[in-house]
Every structure is written in C-alpha cells, then in structure tokens.
N, C-alpha and C positions, 0 to 999 in steps of 0.2 A: 567449346564442347557442349552439346545438347544434353542436359541432365534431367532425368525424370525425378521430380520432387519427392514422390512417395517411396522411391527406392533408397533406403537408408544404409543398408549393409553393402557398400560399394565404394570404390574410389571415384571421386568426381571433383573436378577443378583442383586436382592434386591433394585432395583431402579424403579421409575416411569418415563416413557419416554413420552414426549408430545411435541407439537410444541412450539416454542419460542413465548412468548407474550411480549407486550410492557412493562407490569409491572414487567417483569423479568430483565429488563436492569440494574437496580442498582445492583442486585445480580450477574449478569453476569460480570459487570465491576469489582466488588469485586474479582471474581474468576480470571479474567485477571490480575488484579494487584497483586494478591497472587502469580501467576506464573511468573510475569514479573521481568526482571532485571532492575537495575537503568537506564541503557542505553535506555530502550524501550520507544518509543514515543506513549503513550496511549491516545486514544480519551477521551474527557470529556464526562460526562453523557449527557449533553445537546446535544452534537454532535451525540452521539449514538442514542438518542431519535429522533433527526431530520432525521437520516439516517436509521431508523428502516424499513421503507417501501422503498424498493430498486428495481429499474427496473431489476436488475440482479438476484434478489433472493427474492422469496415470503416467508416471515417468517412463513406463515401458512403451507407451504408444503416443503420448502427447508431448514428449520432450526429446530433443535431439542435440547431439554435440558433434562438432567437426574437429578432427584430429589431423595433425601433420604426419608426414611419413615417420617422424621420430617420436610420435605419441604425444606431442604437446596439444593441449586443448585450446583452440583458437576461436571457436564459435559455439554458440548455444542458442537454442530457441525452445520456447515452451508455450503451450496454449492452456488457458484456464477458463472453465465455465461452470456455473452452478449446476450441480447434478439435478436439481429440481427448480428451475427458474420459474417465477410467477409473473414477471413483468416483461422480460425480453430475453431472447437467446443471444446474449452478448458474449463473444469469445474474446477474452483479454490476452494480448500477446506480450511476451517478455523475451528479450533477446540481447545478446552481446556478441560483438565481433572485435577481435584484436586489431588495433589500428594498423599494424604492420601487414595485415592480411586483407584489409578492406579492398574491395573492387566491386564495380557494378554487377558483374556476373554473379559473384558470391552473394551480394546483398539481395539481388533479385531472386536467386535460387532459394535462399533462406526464407524470404518473405512469402514466396510461392508455396514452399512446404507448409508454412504455418497456415496459409489460407486453405490449402487442401485438407489439412488435418482439422481445421475448424469446420469445414464443410461436412466432414465425416461425423464430427461430434453433434452437430445440430440436427442431423437426419432423424435421430430418435426422438426429437422433441416436438411439441405441438406446432403445427404449421401456422397457427394463429399468432404465435409470438413473433414480434419483429426480430429479424436476424441481422447481426452486424459483427464486424471485426472492430476491435478497439485497442488502442495503445496510448499510454500516457508517457510523455517525454519531457525532461527538464529542458529549459531554454538553452543549456550548454550543448545539447546533442544536436547540433545543427545539421550534421550529415545525415542523421536518422530522419529528421524532419524533411529533408530533401528527398530521401528514399521513399517515405510514405506519400509525399506529394506526387512523386513520379508514378506511383501505383494507384493514384486516384483517391487517396484518403484526404479528408478535409478536416480542419480544426472544428471541434464541436463544443469544447468546454475548456475553461481556464481555471487553474488553481494557483494559490500562493503558498509558499512556506514563509511564515512570519516569526519574528523573534522579539523578545522583550528583555531589556536589561534589568535584572533583579536588583542591581545595586542602586538603581533609581528608586525614589519613594514609591511605595505601593499605595493605591487609593484605599480609602476607608470605605467599607461597604458592609452594612449590617446584614446579617443573615435574616431573610424574610421571616416574619412572625409565623410560628408554627412549624418552621422547617429546621431540622437539625442535620448537621453534616458529620459523617462518620467515615473513618478509614475502611478500606476494603477488608472484609472478613468472610470466611467460608459461609457463614449463615446468610450473607447477602448475595452470594454468587449467582444463584439461579435467577433471582429477581433482577440482578444487574444485567444478565444476558437478555432477559425479557424486555427490560427498559431500553437497552441498546437497540434491539430490533425494532421496538415500537417507536422510539424517538427518531430513528433514521429511516422509517418506512417511506416517508415522503421525500427523501433525498434522492437526487439523481443517481441512477445506476445501482442503488442498494438492493441486494438480495439478502434474505434472512440468513443469519449466521447460526449454524447448527451446533449442538453441544460438542461434537468432535472438533469442529473448527475453533470454537471458543477455548477449549482446553489446549489445543496445539498452537494456535496463532496468537492468542491473547494471554491468558493467565499462565500458560506453560512456557513462556519465553524467558530467556535470561534477562531481557530488558525490563520486564514487568516489575513495577514497584508497588506492592500491595499497601505498604505503609504510606505512600504518597498519593495513592488513588482514593477517590472519594465517592460516596453515595449521598444523595439528599433524600431525607426521609420525612414524611408527613404522616403522623398518626400510625406509624408502623409500616407504611407503604413507601417503597422506594420509587421516587418520581424523577430522579435525575442522577447522572453519573459524570465523573471525570476520570478517565482511564489514563494513567500516567506511567511513563517509562524513563529509564536512563540507559543509554547505550554507551557503556564505558569505552568499548573499543573505538567507536566513532568519535567520542570525545577526545580520545588520545590522538587520533589521526588529525583532527581539526585543531587541537590545542584549545578547545573551548569547553568550559565546564557547564554543561547544558542538560536540562531535562525537557522531555517532550510531553505535551498534553495531547495524547494520540486521539482520544475520542471525548467529546463533550456533548452530552445530550440531555434533554429534558422532555418529558412526556407532553404532548400537544396541549392537554387540558391544564397544564401547570406552567405554560410559557407566559412571558410578559409580566412576571412577578419578581424578577431579580434573582431567580435561582441560578441561572447560568452564570451570571456575574459573580455570585457568591461562591460557586464552585471554582470558577476560574481564579479568583483572587485568593481563595484559601489554598488552591494548588500552588500558586506562586509563593505564598507565604511558607508553605511546607518545603518547596524547592529551596528557598533561600535558607531556611533553618537547617536543611541537609547540606549546606555548603555550596550550592549551585549558584552560578553567576547569571545564567540566562534561562528563559523559558521559551520553548518553540512550539509551534502548532501548524497544521495545514488547514486550508479553507478553500472551499469551492466559491469562486468569486460571485456566482449566481445563486448562492445558498438562499432558499426561500425564507429562512428564519431571520435574515439580517445579521448573520454571524460576523461577516467582514466588518461591518460598522461597529459592532460591539468590541471586537478585538482592537481595532484602531483606537477606539475611545479609551481602552485600558492600556494603551501604550505599545501595542505590538506594531511592528513595521515590516513591510515586505522585504525579504532578502533574496528570494528566488521565485521564479514562476514556471509553471508546467502547462503544457498543452496536451489535451487529449485529442488524438486523431481517430476518425471513424470512417468506415466504408460499409455500405450495405452488402450483406452476404446473400447471394441469390443461388 
C-alpha cells in the first residue's frame, strides 16, 4: 500500500498512526525495554514523563506512534532539534519498532516520516546552517544500520561506552595545586551549567544547554546523584565538573552495580593540568564508597581533548560501541 508519510491519523500498513501522547509513555517504555540489551541505560517512567514536553521536540507534531488494531504500541519515532542552533541544523532521530512487526515497508515509511518532519523543522532556521539528519545506534542494532544505509545515510562518528572495575586498585592522583573538589550544591548550579556549555563548546555536535533543559534532563532526573557529582574550583571559580548518575532500574536489569560519569568537562584555559584526572578519580572513589562495583562513561573516539586516551590510562575498557549515521537534508 502506498502510504503518505505526513498523514498520521489514518490506518496504514494495518496500523493506526497518531501523535505521541503522555499516556502512551508506559507502553513506549515497555517497547524500549523489549528492544533493549542488558547494557542499555533506560530512563525511568518518571523521567520520561517529566521530559515529555521538550524544547527540542513538540510531541504533538514531532513524535509519532504506531498502534495495532487492538491498541498495542508497536512503533515510535521522534525528531529533536535545538530551538536556536548556532552551529548546524542537525535533526536527531529516535525510533523503535517491535521486532514482531518489522518489515521493509514499515521501516521505510517511518524513516520517511521522520525525514519529512525534519524538513519542516529546519525551514524556519537560517539557511546558512548546514542541515542534516542524524541518528546514533549501538552496534547491536544491525537491522537499523542496514535501514539507514538503504536510505543513503553514512557513518560519520563513533562512540564507546567504557567501564572500569572499582574493585581493582584506583590510581593515586593528587589534586592539582590551588584546585579544590566539591560535591554538587545549589550554589554551584549556575556556574556548573555555564562550565558545561563552555567546556563542551568545541565538541562535535554540541549545542548550548538552556536552563529548562538543565533542570529537566540533568539535575531533575531520578538518576542524578548530587552527592557523587563534583565541581573543581580555583579561587572561587568553577573550572571543571563531573556530572554523575546511578540508574537503579538499569542496574537491576543488568545485575551490575554501576555508576555513570555522564559528563566530564574542564574549561579550555584549565586543561592539561590534571584536573580532569582528579575529577575522574575522585568520582570513582565516591562511587566505591557508595558501594558501587563499576564506573561507566561514554566517549567520542575522535574527542579533540584526548579523552579516550585518558580513560584507557585510568583503567576504563570499551564494552560497547555506537555509530552515528548522517545524511544531508536538502
């Protein structure tokens, strides 16, 4: 059957397509968990509910679900783009399909819908910005890699998820002279946001995180651990951070007692002084004191700061890799 991708309130390919609704989130999380590997760090339902309204993605227009005739949610797609991009108009794609319902027609239809919706989103942005479609996939989602290749997407960037056994000895690393490390506290919050944006400004694909995003997707999540997160301070100025989390639900699924160093950043002027290493090692010490057995983190393999080499030096090893697929949006 020939399906018009932008027509969502209709039956097509034996499914009903409509916008994502708040009351779909429990079923959507069940679909995500069905497709997930034990390694995957899946948001809790409470966090998904809190993040339903997103400045980067209007669920009424930028998100879609597919339902069977009996109302089972078997497919999902959503497009995300910074509302005020400064470097590129990159539309990030997120989608899930229940394996029992996968077919090339359904895959093609869903990817086509996302491409059309992405095209609509970038029309209001400056034509001087490079426009592209982008999706990151773990190496286990081979069928999705085949789907993107079929539609002309190519690999553009590679990421690792790395893990370090905290039961092994931790290296001794003195805090650099003049630098003090402190646990997250409300008085550091705004400076921490500013340091995060400044330290990641030169990283691939980064767009500034606004206050609403910070409160909803960072400090407002169930995973965030303020007692384990750190700031590096020099003369009263925050110059670095380690933003740390524990996802209890994912740990229960995997059977692994693990904390995640979600973001590690140091201002450019303060790099190459051992601050990142001090933050990382102190984070691991605090993880271990909290009873955790492992520390995990993610890294861009082409990170310009040499982060991959630092993590390997401190005992982290690759446990999974991800590929980002891209396609120019014209």
